[in-house]
C-alpha atoms as one frame of an Amber mdcrd trajectory, in Angstrom:
protein
 -36.541 -34.710 -14.106 -37.412 -37.420 -11.670 -38.125 -36.800  -8.003 -35.047
 -38.783  -6.928 -32.780 -36.632  -9.133 -34.297 -33.469  -7.650 -33.627 -34.714
  -4.113 -30.003 -35.549  -4.957 -29.501 -32.160  -6.598 -31.062 -30.366  -3.626
 -28.862 -32.325  -1.183 -25.710 -31.449  -3.123 -26.693 -27.767  -3.191 -27.309
 -27.701   0.572 -23.912 -29.275   1.244 -22.157 -26.799  -1.044 -23.960 -23.843
   0.523 -22.913 -25.004   3.992 -19.246 -25.044   2.872 -19.585 -21.492   1.566
 -21.168 -20.319   4.816 -18.370 -21.842   6.892 -15.709 -20.322   4.653 -17.045
 -16.818   5.251 -16.693 -16.901   9.026 -13.758 -15.578  10.988 -12.510 -12.579
  12.850 -11.864  -9.244  11.188  -8.229  -8.583  10.293  -6.057  -6.898  12.935
  -5.728  -3.115  12.742  -2.925  -1.643  10.667   0.208  -0.526  12.530   0.700
   3.216  12.918   2.583   4.931  10.094   6.274   5.650  10.627   7.205   9.118
  11.860   7.869  11.759   9.238  11.635  11.656   8.908  13.649  13.822   6.502
  14.666  12.195   3.249  18.267  13.341   3.479  20.212  14.894   6.307  22.507
  16.890   3.994  19.790  18.870   2.231  20.706  22.140   3.895  24.409  21.559
   3.195  23.639  20.931  -0.473  21.497  24.083  -0.657  24.250  26.207   0.926
  26.846  24.754  -1.467  24.517  25.448  -4.398  24.084  29.066  -3.347  27.856
  29.411  -2.858  28.708  28.023  -6.300  25.927  30.091  -7.885  27.302  33.309
  -6.389  30.865  32.314  -7.396  29.755  31.594 -10.974  27.892  34.910 -11.168
  30.954  36.822  -9.900  33.238  34.987 -12.361  30.917  35.736 -15.305  30.640
  39.434 -14.384  34.477  39.821 -14.398  34.756  38.689 -18.040
């Protein structure tokens, strides 16, 4: 390889490396927002549990009468 080709190749590499170095700069990303408060999934969970217990007791009473 001739000296002139080596100089051109070295110049191109230096220019490309400078673009990579500039692309890596910048500020760190902003901090994440705080997580949302722990809210219940459903407000009627206790109502559904009470209804389930009620129907379970009713079914048990009905089956014991037969």
